[in-house]
C-alpha positions in Angstrom: 121.0 103.1 93.6 119.0 105.8 95.4 120.9 107.0 98.3 117.6 107.8 100.2 116.7 104.0 100.4 119.8 103.2 102.8 119.5 103.5 106.6 122.1 103.6 109.4 121.8 99.9 110.7 123.6 100.9 114.1 120.8 103.3 115.2 118.5 100.5 116.3 118.3 96.7 116.3 115.1 96.5 114.2 114.1 98.3 111.2 110.8 98.0 109.3 108.8 100.1 106.6 112.1 100.6 104.7 114.9 98.7 102.9 116.6 96.6 105.6 120.2 96.1 104.9 123.4 95.3 107.0 123.1 93.7 110.4 119.3 94.3 110.5 118.8 92.1 107.4 118.1 88.4 108.4 119.9 86.4 105.8 117.7 84.3 103.5 120.7 82.1 101.9 118.6 80.0 99.8 116.4 82.7 98.3 119.7 85.2 98.0 121.6 82.3 96.1 118.8 81.4 93.9 118.3 85.2 92.9 121.8 85.9 92.3 122.2 82.9 90.0 119.3 84.3 88.1 120.9 87.7 87.6 124.2 86.2 86.3 122.4 83.9 83.9 120.0 86.6 82.8 117.2 84.5 83.9 114.3 86.7 84.3 112.5 86.1 87.8 108.9 86.9 89.2 109.3 87.5 93.0 105.7 86.8 94.8 105.0 87.3 98.2 102.6 89.3 100.4 103.4 92.8 101.5 106.2 93.3 104.1 107.6 90.0 103.4 111.0 91.5 102.6 111.1 91.2 98.9 112.7 94.7 98.4 115.4 93.8 101.1 116.1 90.6 99.5 116.9 92.3 96.1 119.0 94.7 97.6 120.9 92.3 99.8 121.8 90.2 96.3 122.7 93.4 94.7 125.2 94.1 97.4 126.5 90.6 96.9 127.0 91.2 93.1 129.9 93.7 92.9 130.3 93.7 89.4 126.7 94.6 88.6 124.4 97.4 88.6 120.7 97.4 89.6 118.2 99.8 87.9 115.2 99.7 90.5 112.0 100.9 89.3 109.2 101.5 92.1 105.9 101.2 90.1 103.4 101.5 93.1 100.6 103.8 92.4 101.1 104.6 88.9 98.3 105.7 87.1 99.1 106.4 83.3 101.8 105.3 81.0 103.6 108.7 81.4 104.0 107.5 85.2 105.7 104.4 84.1 107.9 106.5 81.8 109.0 108.8 84.4 109.6 106.1 86.7 112.1 104.3 84.4 113.7 107.3 83.3 114.4 108.8 87.0 115.7 105.3 87.7 118.1 105.5 84.8 119.3 108.9 85.9 119.9 107.8 89.2 122.2 105.4 88.1 124.8 108.0 87.9 125.4 111.2 89.2 127.5 112.9 86.7 125.9 115.4 84.6 127.0 113.8 81.3 125.4 110.6 82.2 122.2 112.1 83.0 122.2 114.0 79.9 122.9 110.9 77.9 119.9 109.4 79.6 117.5 112.2 78.7 118.9 112.2 75.0 117.3 108.6 74.5 113.7 110.2 75.4 113.9 113.6 73.5 110.8 112.5 71.8 109.0 112.8 74.9 110.3 115.9 76.1 111.7 115.3 79.3 112.6 117.7 82.1 115.0 117.3 84.9 114.8 118.3 88.7 116.2 117.4 91.9 114.4 115.8 94.6 114.8 118.4 97.7 114.7 115.4 100.2 117.6 113.4 98.8 119.1 115.6 96.3 118.8 113.0 93.8 117.7 113.6 89.8 114.0 113.3 89.0 112.7 113.2 85.3 109.4 114.1 84.2 108.3 113.4 80.6 105.6 115.5 78.9 102.4 113.5 79.7 100.8 114.6 76.2 103.4 112.8 74.3 103.3 109.8 76.5 99.7 108.9 76.3 100.3 106.1 73.9 101.9 102.8 75.1 104.3 103.3 72.2 106.0 106.1 74.1 107.2 103.3 76.3 109.6 102.2 73.5 111.8 105.3 74.2 112.5 104.4 77.8 113.0 100.8 77.1 115.7 102.0 74.7 117.3 103.7 77.4 117.6 100.3 79.5 118.7 98.3 76.3 121.7 100.9 75.8 122.6 101.1 79.5 122.7 97.2 79.7 124.8 96.9 76.7 127.4 99.2 78.3 127.7 97.4 81.7 126.5 94.5 83.5 123.3 95.2 85.4 119.7 93.8 86.2 116.3 95.7 86.1 113.8 95.4 89.2 110.2 96.3 88.6 108.6 96.7 92.0 105.1 96.3 92.3 104.7 95.0 88.8 101.0 94.3 89.1 100.4 98.0 89.2 101.0 97.9 85.1 97.9 95.7 84.9 95.6 98.3 86.3 96.5 101.1 83.7 93.9 101.9 81.1 96.1 100.5 78.5 97.4 97.8 80.6 97.2 95.0 78.1 99.0 97.2 75.5 101.3 98.2 78.1 102.3 94.5 79.1 102.6 93.5 75.2 105.0 96.5 74.6 107.1 95.6 77.5 107.3 91.8 76.7 108.2 92.6 73.1 111.1 94.8 74.2 112.4 92.6 77.0 112.4 89.2 75.1 115.4 90.7 73.0 117.5 91.9 76.2 118.4 88.2 76.8 121.7 89.1 78.7 119.9 91.4 81.2 117.9 90.0 84.0 114.6 91.6 84.8 113.4 91.1 88.5 109.2 91.3 88.4 108.4 91.9 92.1 104.7 92.1 93.2 102.5 91.9 96.4 99.3 91.3 94.9 99.6 87.6 94.2 96.5 87.2 92.3 97.4 89.9 89.8 101.0 88.4 89.3 99.9 85.0 89.0 97.5 86.3 86.1 100.0 87.9 84.3 102.7 85.2 84.3 100.5 82.3 84.2 97.5 83.4 82.0 98.0 82.0 78.5 96.3 85.1 77.3 98.8 87.1 78.7 102.0 88.7 76.9 104.3 87.5 80.0 102.9 83.9 80.0 105.8 81.6 81.1 108.2 84.3 80.6 109.9 84.1 83.9 111.1 81.9 86.8 109.1 82.2 89.8 110.7 82.8 93.3 108.0 82.7 96.0 109.2 84.9 99.2 107.4 83.6 102.2 107.8 83.6 106.0 111.3 83.2 107.0 111.5 79.9 108.8 111.2 79.9 112.7 114.4 78.3 113.2 116.3 80.7 110.9 114.4 83.8 112.1 114.3 83.3 116.0 118.0 83.1 116.6 118.4 86.3 114.5 115.7 88.1 116.4 117.1 86.9 119.9 120.6 88.1 118.7 119.2 91.7 117.8 117.6 92.1 121.3 120.9 91.1 122.6 122.6 93.9 121.0 120.1 96.4 123.0 120.9 94.4 126.2 117.5 92.6 126.3 117.0 88.8 127.0 114.6 87.3 124.8 114.0 83.5 124.7 112.4 81.3 122.0 108.9 81.3 123.9 108.9 85.0 123.9 109.9 85.2 120.0 107.0 82.3 119.2 104.6 84.9 121.0 105.7 87.5 118.5 105.5 85.2 115.5 102.0 84.2 116.5 100.7 87.5 117.0 102.0 89.0 113.8 101.4 85.8 111.7 105.1 85.8 110.8 105.0 88.6 108.2 108.7 89.7 108.3 107.9 93.6 108.6 105.2 93.1 111.1 107.6 90.9 113.3 110.3 93.6 113.0 107.7 96.3 113.9 106.4 94.7 117.2 110.1 93.8 118.1 111.1 97.5 117.6 108.3 98.5 119.8 109.2 96.0 122.6 113.0 97.3 122.4 111.3 100.9 122.9 109.0 100.2 125.7 111.5 98.1 127.7 114.8 98.8 129.9 118.2 97.5 129.3 118.9 94.1 131.1 115.1 93.4 130.8 114.3 89.7 130.4 111.4 89.8 128.0 108.2 88.0 128.5 104.7 88.0 126.9 103.8 90.7 129.2 106.0 93.1 127.2 103.8 92.8 124.0 101.1 94.6 125.5 102.8 98.0 126.3 104.6 97.8 122.8 101.2 97.3 121.2 100.0 100.3 122.9 103.1 102.4 121.5 101.9 101.2 118.0 98.3 102.0 118.3 99.5 105.4 119.5 101.7 105.8 116.2 99.0 104.4 113.9 95.7 105.5 115.5 95.5 108.0 112.9 95.9 106.2 109.9 93.6 103.5 111.2 90.7 106.0 112.0 91.3 107.3 108.6 91.0 103.9 107.0 87.9 103.0 108.9 85.8 106.0 108.9 85.9 105.7 105.0 83.7 102.5 105.3 80.1 102.0 105.4 78.4 100.9 108.2 78.1 97.1 107.0 82.0 97.1 105.7 83.0 98.4 109.0 80.8 95.7 111.0 82.4 93.0 108.5 85.8 94.2 109.2 85.2 94.1 113.1 83.8 90.7 112.9 86.9 89.5 110.9 88.9 91.0 113.6 86.9 89.1 116.3 86.0 85.9 114.6 88.5 85.3 111.7 88.2 85.1 108.3 87.6 81.5 107.5 83.8 81.1 107.9 82.4 84.4 106.9 79.0 83.2 105.6 78.3 81.2 109.1 75.4 82.3 111.2 77.8 83.3 113.8 79.8 85.5 111.5 76.8 87.1 109.8 75.2 87.9 113.2 78.3 89.7 114.5 78.8 91.6 111.3 74.9 92.6 111.4 74.5 92.1 107.5 71.1 91.3 106.1 72.1 88.7 103.5 75.3 86.9 102.2 75.2 89.3 99.3 75.7 92.2 101.6 78.7 90.5 103.2 80.2 89.7 99.9 80.1 93.2 98.8 81.7 94.3 101.9 84.2 91.9 101.7 85.2 92.9 98.1 85.5 96.5 99.1 87.9 95.6 102.0 90.0 93.6 99.7 89.8 96.4 97.0 90.9 99.1 99.7 94.0 96.9 100.8 92.6 96.3 104.3 92.3 92.2 104.1 93.6 90.1 101.6 92.5 86.3 100.8 94.8 83.5 101.4 93.7 79.5 101.1 90.0 80.6 101.2 90.7 82.7 104.2 90.4 86.8 104.7 93.2 87.9 106.6 94.4 91.3 107.7 97.2 93.0 105.7 98.2 94.8 109.0 97.7 92.5 112.4 98.0 95.8 114.2 94.8 97.2 112.7 92.9 93.8 113.7 94.6 94.3 117.3 93.6 98.0 117.6 89.8 97.2 116.6 89.7 94.7 119.3 91.3 97.3 121.7 88.8 99.8 121.0 86.0 97.5 121.9 84.1 97.7 118.7 
């Protein structure tokens, strides 16, 4: 596993924006048990959940509990070409072992793709790059899949394709999916975990009868951690920093963040940073915590919003103020200052495409609740 993904759990009681392990990981026993059983049975799994729900942390927690299994973790976020896919898989395979002979064996399976090996200066781990000219055709993926087939025959392992919906966006996406499915269906003793944060794309890949992956994996939904499980965990984490948090305070954090796991942890971390040891926390402590978050993220927020057109920005602000349930009401249209429902629709489509908002149960919601709070705080 990539060493760079591990963090020192003793530094602070709350972690976010990274893989959370050890004491800072809130146990999810039912999900952990279901996923572990699938890995042992060689049952392929679709992990579906919005961003920052803790899907990757869940996978690593299961890996830590399966001592006789190794995990090949392949992050597909922002791949643009078939060569990108090959690079990610080959790099993940090379990082399974540090010995030169192991890495050389991995590269030998892809000789046709002319792989080159380098070292990531940030973490000292091997990085593999293939010749993009040799990996233009989806058939080149057979080389890296042969690599997975060989390794899985040598030892017990499971393969995680994170942000798997990115494959669908490739120019040859349908061909890539067909090639993958053709190879994976013969690796019946190896569990493949397909994790994705764009629910609509993941649903289309695995439930559309025209998709090569139609009904090819069991779906496990990763949603909010139940309040009665998450609240005691957070209260205990605050206690390690000599802060006293009661359920009313934790409920206020839940309400503000929409209970998204990563956002809850981020707000709790900011509260921890902006309070003193021995503090008894109250809802009044949320405001200075938000100010710290705004200070950290104002740059990215400014960049995201300045790229929008006037109407797109006005619609985003209206969503922040009025919510996203009734986006074609006269109140919303007036607040957004849009001339027609068509203009509003185009603006909303752009906001979704840019990853600023998403649609859930016919409601437009912010991916980042702190962006929403920042917009309101700025008085736009």
